[in-house]
N, C-alpha and C positions, 0 to 999 in steps of 0.2 A: 238067619235073617240077612237079606242082601243089604249092603251098605250103599248101593247105588240109588239116588233119588229118582222119583217117577218123572214122566215126561213133563216138561215145562217147570220143573222145580230146579232152582239154583243148586249147584253142587255143594254138598256139605263140606265142612272143614273142621279139623281138630286144631285149635289154636292153643299151643302149650306156652305158658309163661313161667319162667323160672328167674330167680334173682337172689342176691344176698339180702339178708334182713336189713331193712332200712332203704331199699332202693325205690319203694313206692309201687311195687308190682300189683298189689292187691287194689290199690286206688285206681291204677290204670286199667285193670281188668273190670272194675265196677263201672268206670266211665264208658268203657267200650260197650259193655252190656246195656247200659242205659240208652246209648245212642243207636243201637241196632236191635230192632224188634225180633230178628230171627236168631239172635245170639242167646245162648243159655249156658249157665254154669254146669259142668259135669258134677253131679251129686254123688259124692263118695259114700261107701259103706264104712261104718266104724263100730267098734265094740264099746266105745266109751258112752257114758250117759249123756243126755241132752243138757245143755247149759243155758240158763236164762230163758229167753223166748225162742230158742231153737225149735224147729219143727221137723218131725220125721218126713222124709221125702222132699223137703225143701232145702234145709241146710245140710243134712246128712240122712242116709238110710241107717237108722240105728238098729243094730242086730245083736243077738247074744253071741258070746265067744264060740259057743257050739255051732250056731248057724254060720258064723264067719268061717269056721274051720271046714264046715260042709261045703261052702261055696268055693273055698280054696281047692278042696279035693275034686270038685266038679269042673275045675278050670274056668270058673265064672269070672275071674279077675284078669284084667290086662296087666295090672301091677298092684302090689300091695306091700305094706311094710309095717313093722311094729315100732311105735314111738312111745316111750315112757310107759311101757306095759300095755298099751292099747293098740289095736290093729286098725289100719285104714287101707282102703283099696278102691280101685276104679273098676266098676262093673262093665264087662264087655257089652251087655245088653243095653246099658245106658248110652254107650258110645254109638252102637249100631243104630239105635232109634234116632239119634240126632243126625247121623249121616243120611239115613233113609228119608228123613223129613227135610233134608237140604238146609240144615241149621249149622251155625258156627258154635261148636262146643268149646267152651273156655276151660282151661285147666290151670289152676294155680298150684303148682307142684314143685318139688325139688328136682334137681338134675337127674337123679337116679330114676324117679318116676317118670319124668318127661322122656328120657331115653327109651324106657320100656314101652311107653305109649307109641313113640315114633317107630320102634321096631315092629310093634304089633300091627300098625296101620301105615305102612310106608306109602307115600304118594298122596295121602290125604291129610298129612300132618305138617304143620308149620311150627317149628320149635324156635321160640324167640327168647333170647336172654336179655333181661333188663338190667342195665348198669346205671349206677350214679355217675356223674361226670368225672369223679376222681375218688381215690381212697380218702383224701382229706375231707371231701364233702360228705362221704358216708359217715366218717367219724363225727363230723359236725351234726349230722342228722341224729345219730345215735345219742350223742350227748344232749341234744336238744329235747329229747324225750324226758330226761331227768328221772328215769326209772331204773337205771342200771348203774352198778358200781364200776370203778375204773377197770377192775379185773374182768368183769363180764363184758365190758365194751372191748377190751383187748382180745378176749376170746372170740367175740363176734367178728372182729376185724380179721383175725387170723382165719376164722371159718370162711369169711367172705372171699378171701384170696383163693382158698382151696375150691370153693364153689365156682367162682369165676373161671378158674383153670379148667374145671370139668366142663362147664358150659361152653366155653370158647373152643373146646376140643371137639365138640359134636353137635352143636346147635346150628341152625340155618341162618338166623338173623340176630343182629344186636341192635337194641334200641337204648339210647342214652336218655335217661329220664332226668333232664336238667330243668326244662320248661314243660310242665305237664301237657299243655295243649299241643305242643310240637310232638312230644312222644306219642300222644294219642293219634295224631294225624299220621305218623309213621306206621303205627300198628294198624290203623285202618287201611292204609295203602298196601301193607303186607297181606292182609286178609283179602282185599279186593284182587290183588295180583295173583294170589294162590288160587282163588276161585275162578278167575279168568283163565288160568292155565288148564283148568279142567272143563272148560266150555261155558263158564258163566259169563255174565256181561262184563265188558271192559270199562274201567273207570279211567278217565283222562288223567294222565300223569302218574297213575298208581305203579306201573311197572318201573318207571325211572326212580321213584322214591324207594320202592322195595329193593331194587338192585343196589342203591347206595347204602341200604341197611344190611346187606349181605355180610356175613362174618368175614368173608375174604376181603371185603372192602373196608374193614375196620382200620382206622388210622394207626400208623406205627407208634405215634405218641400215646394214644389211648391204650393200645396193647401193652406197651412198655410200662405204663403206670400200674397196670393190673397183673403184671407178670409175677410168677412166684418169687423171683429174685428181688422184687420190689416190696415184698411183704415186710410189715413193721417188725422190728425186733423189740423184745420186752424192755 
């Protein structure tokens, strides 16, 4: 299946969002989806059972372990991983359908998965790393949940520094989620700019905002705050 949209259809885009836990990535993704009628979440396949009101084909494609293994053997996944004994994967067909229809496919994934998607579809993927304004603010958000012990929070903060290091090494853009509306505006500018690059309509000011969000334009102060050497010590 061709990933090129038909005549008159805006170019599709794979918008990959990754972030440390507590950065607000999922909220940002849902706000973007609600504001853009042509945006869809990439529905992953999983071997775990549905939870609560989850629906097959909407929240996940729920498949048996045997079916998942067969799909792996067929090369049907762009990326997949095993988490806590259950497998999750991004189906190539789902991505190709979104691109052919000229949609923005949203991915809420870790850096490993995002990097694989970017490698599989170069030129049509915008990889965005979402950051809290500082490690101190991330800790405040995690503690504000009142759901984790001090030890779990410490582990999450250590994991956050590692995830940030991986994301900043290979992603295209950085959005600092301090004020949600501002972060959403930056994400919208990035999507508009990337689509315009491929022949879509140009949005006033989108290119300038997107370029300020480039990873290479990240302020030295913010980069230093999230550097591996700045990681908290127990």
